[in-house]
N, C-alpha and C positions, 0 to 999 in steps of 0.2 A: 638506454644509452651508455655505451662500453668505454673505458676507459684504455687509454693504449700506453698506460705504464702502472708498474706495480706499489710503487709507494703513494701513500695516501699524502692528501693535502689539508690540514686545518685552516681554517679561517675563520679568525672570531668577528663577530659582530658588534657594532656598534652605530653612533651617530651618523657616520658615513653608509652603513649598509644596514637601514633598519625598514625599508620599506618590501614588499614583493618583489618588484621588479628587479631590484639590485640583488637580492639574496637570490632571486632565481638566476640572474646572469651569472652571479658567482659560483653556482652551481654547474652550470652548463659550462663555465670556463675551466670548471676542474675541481671545484671544493667538493671532497667527499663527508668532511666533518665540520660541524659548526659549532665555534666555542661562546657559550655567554659568560661572559665574564662577571662576576656576581661583585667585582668592587666597584661596578659603574653602571649604573643605572638602578630604577628601583623595581619593584616586583611586576609592577604594570606593563614597564618597557619589556622586560624577560619574558612576562606572559606574551605579550603579543609578538615578539619575535618567535619564540618558540612555536607559535600558532601558526604564523606564516610558513616557518620550515615544514610543518607536518602537511600545508597545503601544497606544499610544492613537492612533497613527497607523494600525497596522492594523486597530484596533477602528472608526475612523471611517472608514477608508476615503479619508483626504485626505492629500496629503503634508503634512507638518510639517518647520519648518526648525529647525536646531539651530546655536547660534552658541557658538564657546568663548572666552571671554575670558581672554587671559594677561596673569599679572600684572605682568611687566616688572622691572627691577632696581628696589630701593626704597632711596632714601638716606636714610638716619637717621643722627642725632646718637647720641652714647653714653650712658652712665648718671652718676647724679648721685650724690654726699652726699646722704641722706635723700630719694632719688628724684628731686627738683625743686628749682630754686632760680628767684630772681625777679632779673630783670634791668630797667633802668629807662632810660627813654629819656634819650639824651645819653651814657650811662657807655657805657666801653670793654668789648670780650668778645672773647675770642679762641678760633677754632676751630683743631685741631691733629691730629695724629696718635697724642700721647701718648695710652695707653688708662688712665691714671690715672682714678677718677671725679672728675667736674666740680664744679664749684660756679658762685658768681655772677660769676666772671671768665674762665670757660673751659669748653670741653667738647671731648671727642673728637669728630671729624668721619672715620670710619674708611673714607674714599672719598680716594685719592690723585688720581685722575682730576679730581676738583673741582678741588683745589689746581692741578694742571696746567693748567686752564684759567681759572683766575680771573684776574681783573685789578683793579687799583686802581679804584673808582668803581662795581665790579660791585654787585650784590644778592644778599643770602641770606635766603630766607624758610623760617621753620620754623613746622610746626604747621598745614599750610594756610593759610599767609600771615598768622596772627595776629601773629606776631612777624616784625618785618624790621629787618635789618642792612644797613649799608652797608660795604664793604669799603674800608678805608684804605690796607693796607698787606699783600701777601700773598707768600708763597715757595713751594717745594717741599712743606713741610710744615707751614704754618699759614696763617691769615687772620686778620689783627687789623682789628677791625670797631668800628663806633660804632652803638649800638642807636638806631633812628628810632621804632620802635614797640615798647614793652617790654610786660612781662606774665610769664607763669609758662612756664619752658623745664622740661621734665623727661625721663623717662628714654625714648629710641629715638623721638623725636618726627620725623617727615618733613621732609625738607631739600629746598627747591627752589632751582635754581639758575635763574632766568629769560632773563639776560642772554647766555649763551653755548651755544654746541654743545658738549655735554660727549662727550669721547672716550669713550663708552661703548656698547657694543652692546645693540639694544633687546631683546637675548633673553637672560637670565641662564640658568645652568644649570638651575634650575628650571622656567624657559619651555622650555628643550628638551626636558626629560624629559616635561613637560606635553604639549608639541606632539605630540611621538612617539607618547604614549597616548589624547588624544583622536582623532588622525588614527587612529589603530587601530581606535578604538570607531566612528568613522565618522561625526564630526561634519560638517556642511556649509561652516561658516566659522569663520574664525581671525580673532579681533580680536587687532591686533598694538598693544602698549603701548609707550609711551616712544618712539616715532616720532620720529626728528629729519630724517631725510634718505632719498634714494629706496634707497640702500644697506642700509637696515635692512630695507626690504621685500623686496627680492633675497633677503636673507640667510633670510628666513622661508619664503620660494616655494620657494627650494632645499630648504628640510628637509621642507616639505609634500610636494614631489614630485605636484602635482595632485590629491592626497586631499582637501584642502579649498580654497576660494577665501580670498583676504588680505583682510581688511577692516582698514585701517589708521586708529587712532585718531589724532584731532588733538589734541594736549593741551599742548602746549609752543609757544612764540614761535618756535622754529625751524623746526618744523613748519608753520607759517602762513606763513611767509617761503619755504618749499620747496614749497609746497603742491601747484604746478603738477607738478613733477617726480614727488613722491611719488603724486599722484591719475594720475599716466599710468601707473605700475607695478603700483598697486593695483587690486583688483577691487570695493572699495567703500571707503567712509569712514565713520567715525563723528566726529561732532562731540562729544567728552569736555568738557562745559563746566564742570565741576568743577575739573580742575587747570588747565584754560585760564583760568579764573578768579581761580584762585589765581596764576598767573605772567603774565597778562596784566592791564592795568588792567580792571576789573570792566565799565566802560562801553564798553570794545572790543568786549565778547564778541558782542552783538547784532549788529553788522555783520559781524564774521567770520561767525558763522554763517549771515547770509543770503547772503553771498558765497559760502561753502563748498558751501550749497544747490544755489546757481545753477550753480556749475562743475560741480558732479556730476552735474547734469540733464542739462548740455550734452554733456556726455561719456559720457552714458548709463550711469552706474554708481550703484549703489543708495548711498544716504546715511541715516545714523540720528541723530537729535538726542537726545542724553542726558543726564541728571545733574539731579536735583533737580526732576524735573517736577510730581511730584505729593507732592513731600516730607511734607507735613503728613498725607498719608493712613497714613503708618507707624502714627500712633496714633490718628488721626481717621475715622469713617467719611465725612466730608466734606473736600473739596479747599478751599482757599482761592479766593477768585475772581480773586486774581494768578496762580494756579497755572493756572487753567481757562484763562484769558488767554493764558500762556504757551504751553501744548499747542495753541492754537488760532492762535497765531502762527506756531508750526513747520509747521503744518500749511496754513497760507494761504501760505507762503513755499514750499511744494510739496514738501517733506521726504519719504523713500518711508516712513520708519517713525519712531516715536517709543518710546522707551523707560523703562520703569520698573526700577527698582534696587532698594533697600532695600524701597520700598513692597510690592512683591512677593515678594521672597526673605525678609524678616525681619518685615515689619508685621504690624498685627493685622488689616487690611482688604485681603489680597491681591486677591480676587475682585472687589470693590467698586471697587478701584483699575482694575484693567482694565474694567469695565462702565463705568467714568466716560471713562476715555480713549475707548473706543468710543461713547459716547454724544455726547459733544465732537466727534470725528470725524465722525459722521453729521450731526452739526447745522450744523459749518463748510462740509461739502462740498455740503448742500443749500442755501448762501446764493449767491445771483447773484453777489456781490461775489467770492467765492472763484475760480468760474468765470473771470470777468473778468481776476482776476490772474493764474490759472497760464496762460490763453491770452497775456496780453501778455507773459509772461517766457518764452514759447519761443521760444527762440535757438538751436538746432543748424544746424549747417551740414550740408546735403547734399554727400556724398562719394562716395556709391557706390550701386549700383544696389539694394542692399535699403535704403539710407536714404531713397531716392526712392519705393519700392514702400510703406515704412511709411507715410511723410507722406501718400502718395496714399489709402492705406486709412482712416488719421485723418481726411482731408477727404471722404472718401466717407461715412464715418459720421456727420460732425457736419453733414452737409447731405441727407442721405435717410434715410430710415426702416429705419437698420441696428440690429439690437438688440446685436452684439456683433462685436466682431475676434478672429477666430480664427488662431492662429498656432502652425506648427509649429516646433520649434527644437530641434536636436542638440545645440548648446552653450549656448545659451540667449541667444544675441547678439541674436536676431530679438525675441524676448519683451522683453529690455532697449532696445531700439529704439523697439518700441511704446509702453512705458514712458515712456520720454523724452517722447514727444508727448503725454501724458496727454490721452488722447481722452475724449469724452463718455459712451461707452459700454464695458461691461465687456470685458478682455482676457481671453480664455481662451488660455493657452498650454500647449499639448500636445506631451509629447515621450516616445521610448519609454526614456529614462533615468531612471533612479530619481534618482541623484543631483542631475542637472539639473533635477528637478522641484523637487527640495527645497530648491535655491538660490535659484531664482526666486520663491520665495514670499515672499523679502526685498522685492522691487521691487513699486513703487507699482502696484495696480490688477490684480495677475496673479492669474487663477483658475486655479490650476495642475493640470493633469490628466494622469497618467501612462497614455499608451496604447500599443497594439500599434504594431510596426514596419510602417510602408508604403513600397510600392515604387513606387506609381504615384498621381497628383494626383487621380484620381477617388476612390481609396479614402479620400484623405485630406480630401476634401470629405465624405463618407459618416461619418468619425469624428469631424469638428468638428462638425456638425449634430447627430450623437448625444448628443457631449459637451454642446454648449449645451443639449439638451433635457433630457439628466438632472441637470446640475447647477440647472435653474430660471430659466435665461438668456431661453428663447424658448419660444414657443407655436407650434403650427401654421400656415402661411403667414407667418410673420416670415421676415425674411433676416438673414443674417450675411456678413461678408467673411471669407474663408479664405486665408489666404498659407500659402506653403512654397516649398522649392527644389529645383529638379530638375538634375543628380539629387539624389535625397533621400539623407538621413543623412550629409550632408557639412556641418560647420560652415561658417556665412558664405554660403550659396549661395541665399537667400532671391531668386528671380527672377520669380515668378508670383502671382497675384490673381485671385481671381474671388468675385464674390456670388452667394451659393447660397441658393435657397429651403431653407426648413425643412418640406418636404413629408412625408406620410405613407411615401412611397416609400423617401425617404433614412432616415428615422427608424426606421421599422418593418420595413423589407424590402425587396427589389427591387435596385436600381443599388448595385453593391458588395459583394453578397451572394456 
């Protein structure tokens, strides 16, 4: 099942998409990666959806990537007499550790870590930023504030603290249990919430023990400030625009998105743009023009993947949402302006033999009649480097390792094929040509570029390139048999 676009589509599963037929329809409509949101559903629900995805993978014969998204610590206020209260602009309001029910003058904030980090002049945001308060005075167990933007404050609404790095680990006790559960299930990527610093990523990596790749969600100003160090220790990035748009000025999000995408591409690490991409399709079979433009903008910027959240998890039109993303991606990528932008933004620094060979493969493909770039990759690093180059021709990523094939699915342009272990480059060429033909990328007498590393099956050893003809002798028998 060949995709006719390079950007990947991530679809979140949920109540609207939890049975075999629906998930299979999402895959056939264009979903490449399925997201399991650990904030919703118990372990039995997650296991069931995971098993269905693996059944579809077996039935279709194509690797499918599974991303488990950890909830992260949730900061919430306490409860109110009557369940809510009205606070008005200019009035005083206190947060404290007292567990008595709140009113229009105060409420519990049961997170001592927030008081430890707060300083006068800081900001507290409640209910996704709808309420905004400025800290006038604070201590170890209270914060006296002035209401800047008022409204209704109700039980256990979320609280954001955008101005400081909170002394909180990115992994709660629930996250640790969820991480172990999904790693044992066999997910391919872990999305880590509430990342503030590189140390948060190290903690998750230690717990994962190589069983899943780590994708850091950038949703806090502290993570934006520390992005270079976070990117260095992460396997991938998610631009989580929902919380980012709450804690940052909303007008700052688009340039942050653009900068993060470029940095990820230069580092050859996949990046997902997420949140509210087709929000209206939760209830409508058609998106707004603005939403289509938003999806197109992310694709023009060169993101590896675009993500659906509630649209596919709880909406009334999950399959139509995937189809819309697929159609927008095909249209954008067929626009000559897209290719101009992608090539103008190529900024990778060549620092190794593998970098040079990958760049040469892309140059050959761009200037000659090559139909595909075929790369053998043990760890996935070669496929990531080819993806970074954003070549004009398809990327066929071949690996003998099931887990590597699944993880590589997330990267731009990769058509992943699990193949047999090869020990000689001649057999690698044969396998590449046959995979290209079987997947519908080449015809007889076409040519492909084949890359591999000698000795075989050693990560990071890419050192050889060949232009191979797709003749009958290689495809149907002869050399390599």
